[in-house]
C-alpha positions as a printed Julia matrix, in Angstrom:
127×3 Matrix{Float64}:
 66.16  -0.98  66.2
 67.88   0.64  63.23
 66.74  -2.19  60.95
 63.13  -1.6   62.01
 63.32   2.08  60.91
 64.83   1.12  57.58
 61.96  -1.31  56.95
 59.36   1.33  57.91
 61.05   3.92  55.69
 61.11   1.42  52.8
 57.39   0.71  53.22
 56.58   4.45  53.29
 58.6    5.05  50.12
 56.86   2.15  48.34
 53.42   3.49  49.35
 54.27   7.01  48.15
 55.58   5.67  44.82
 52.44   3.55  44.44
 50.2    6.57  44.99
 52.25   8.6   42.49
 51.97   5.9   39.84
 48.2    5.66  40.45
 47.74   9.42  39.93
 49.91   9.32  36.8
 47.94   6.43  35.31
 44.6    8.12  36.1
 45.78  11.35  34.46
 47.01   9.45  31.4
 43.68   7.63  31.06
 41.76  10.91  31.38
 43.93  12.54  28.7
 43.37   9.61  26.32
 39.61   9.79  26.88
 39.59  13.54  26.23
 41.58  13.05  23.0
 39.09  10.42  21.85
 36.19  12.79  22.52
 37.82  15.78  20.8
 38.7   13.77  17.68
 35.29  12.07  17.46
 32.78  12.59  14.64
 30.36  14.15  17.1
 32.94  16.75  18.16
 33.7   17.44  14.48
 29.99  18.19  13.97
 30.0   20.57  16.94
 33.15  22.33  15.7
 31.86  22.74  12.16
 28.46  24.0   13.32
 30.21  26.51  15.57
 32.42  27.71  12.73
 29.41  28.05  10.43
 27.67  30.14  13.1
 30.62  32.54  12.93
 30.93  32.47   9.14
 27.98  31.24   7.05
 30.38  30.33   4.22
 32.87  28.57   6.5
 34.68  25.53   5.1
 33.33  26.11   1.58
 36.36  27.99   0.26
 34.26  31.15  -0.15
 34.31  32.43   3.42
 36.89  33.7    5.87
 37.19  30.29   7.58
 38.49  27.79   5.04
 40.06  25.15   7.28
 40.71  24.34  10.9
 42.98  22.14  12.94
 42.83  21.1   16.57
 45.58  22.38  18.86
 46.46  19.18  20.75
 48.24  21.14  23.49
 45.06  23.08  24.28
 42.93  20.05  25.17
 42.22  20.07  28.89
 39.49  19.41  31.37
 37.38  22.45  32.2
 37.04  22.94  35.98
 33.32  23.65  35.51
 32.84  20.47  33.46
 33.5   19.54  29.88
 36.61  19.74  27.73
 38.3   22.93  26.56
 39.85  22.86  23.08
 41.23  25.45  20.67
 41.01  25.27  16.88
 43.45  27.12  14.63
 41.74  28.63  11.61
 43.41  28.59   8.18
 46.63  27.18   9.73
 47.24  30.5   11.51
 47.78  30.42  15.3
 46.66  34.06  15.54
 43.25  33.08  14.15
 41.62  30.72  16.61
 38.31  29.63  18.03
 37.98  27.94  21.4
 35.21  25.63  22.5
 34.07  23.93  25.67
 32.61  20.58  24.72
 30.04  19.17  27.11
 27.24  16.61  27.14
 23.57  17.34  27.73
 21.41  15.18  29.97
 20.49  13.03  26.97
 24.21  12.46  26.18
 24.28  14.78  23.16
 27.53  16.71  22.7
 27.2   20.49  22.61
 29.35  23.62  22.49
 29.03  24.87  26.05
 30.88  28.15  25.6
 33.91  29.6   23.94
 34.98  32.45  21.76
 37.47  33.51  19.14
 40.52  35.69  18.69
 40.25  39.42  18.07
 42.07  39.06  14.72
 39.57  36.46  13.53
 36.72  38.66  14.72
 38.09  41.57  12.68
 38.34  39.38   9.57
 34.78  38.15  10.09
 33.54  41.73  10.42
 35.4   42.68   7.22
 37.82  45.14   8.83
């Protein structure tokens, strides 16, 4: 009788471990897919258009926004759909812009919402 319980317990532990590994692998695959999307040329176009909407002279060396870098730690799935990502402006973590990347019905990537830091907003307004 005791041997039967040990076998059942072993099977339960194996099933639980299998489910855990499945969830881990699914999460890892999702994270890799999100990274590929965020670092794609299409996302770069969306980011740069968004930055130019904030600062007409962005990325030219003549505006407030001269460079940007993606904060890898900020990339996550938005619960309402899409991918949330934050960009640091001019290598300064206090100056940031965040985007929600999403696809339209015709599979075109768009900026589906976001905003920027108060410090960046003040610089853009010239204060």
